[in-house]
C-alpha positions in Angstrom: -17.0 -29.6 -11.0 -14.1 -30.3 -8.6 -12.0 -27.5 -10.2 -14.7 -25.0 -9.7 -14.9 -25.8 -5.9 -11.2 -25.5 -5.6 -11.2 -22.0 -7.1 -14.5 -20.5 -5.7 -14.2 -21.8 -2.2 -11.0 -19.8 -1.2 -12.1 -16.8 -3.2 -15.6 -16.9 -1.5 -14.1 -17.2 1.9 -11.7 -14.4 1.3 -14.5 -12.1 0.1 -16.6 -13.1 3.2 -13.7 -12.3 5.5 -13.2 -8.8 4.0 -16.9 -8.1 4.0 -17.3 -9.0 7.6 -14.2 -7.2 8.8 -15.3 -4.0 6.9 -18.9 -4.1 8.1 -17.7 -4.3 11.7 -15.3 -1.3 11.1 -12.3 -3.4 11.8 -10.5 -2.9 8.5 -10.4 0.0 6.1 -8.1 -0.3 3.1 -5.7 2.6 2.6 -6.7 4.9 -0.2 -4.9 7.7 -2.1 -7.1 10.8 -2.6 -6.1 13.1 -5.4 -7.2 16.8 -5.3 -6.0 18.9 -8.2 -2.2 18.1 -8.4 -1.8 16.9 -4.8 -2.2 13.2 -3.8 -2.8 12.3 -0.1 -2.7 8.8 1.5 -5.5 8.1 3.9 -5.4 5.2 6.4 -8.5 4.5 8.6 -10.1 7.6 7.1 -7.4 9.9 8.3 -4.5 11.5 6.4 -1.2 9.5 6.8 2.2 10.9 6.5 5.1 8.5 5.7 8.4 9.7 7.0 11.3 8.0 5.4 15.0 8.6 5.1 18.3 7.1 4.0 21.4 6.8 6.2 24.9 6.7 4.8 23.8 7.8 1.3 27.1 9.8 0.7 29.4 6.9 1.7 28.8 4.9 -1.4 29.8 7.6 -3.9 32.4 10.2 -4.4 32.5 13.6 -6.1 34.9 12.2 -8.8 32.2 9.7 -9.7 29.5 12.4 -9.9 31.4 14.6 -12.3 30.2 14.6 -15.9 32.4 12.8 -18.5 
């Protein structure tokens, strides 16, 4: 009986937290919506664009290394 309390109490509290946060409109989980061949990330019900990049990506390699063997 003690093992069951140790498992279900944290899980129950976590579920209660997410239910209350979601019912108050405080938290919406991000979701990926797929239409045909295009996938779009939505955060808080709005499309979300992730802008990313890499700096110094050419400084690690050389053209000699990139040539086929």
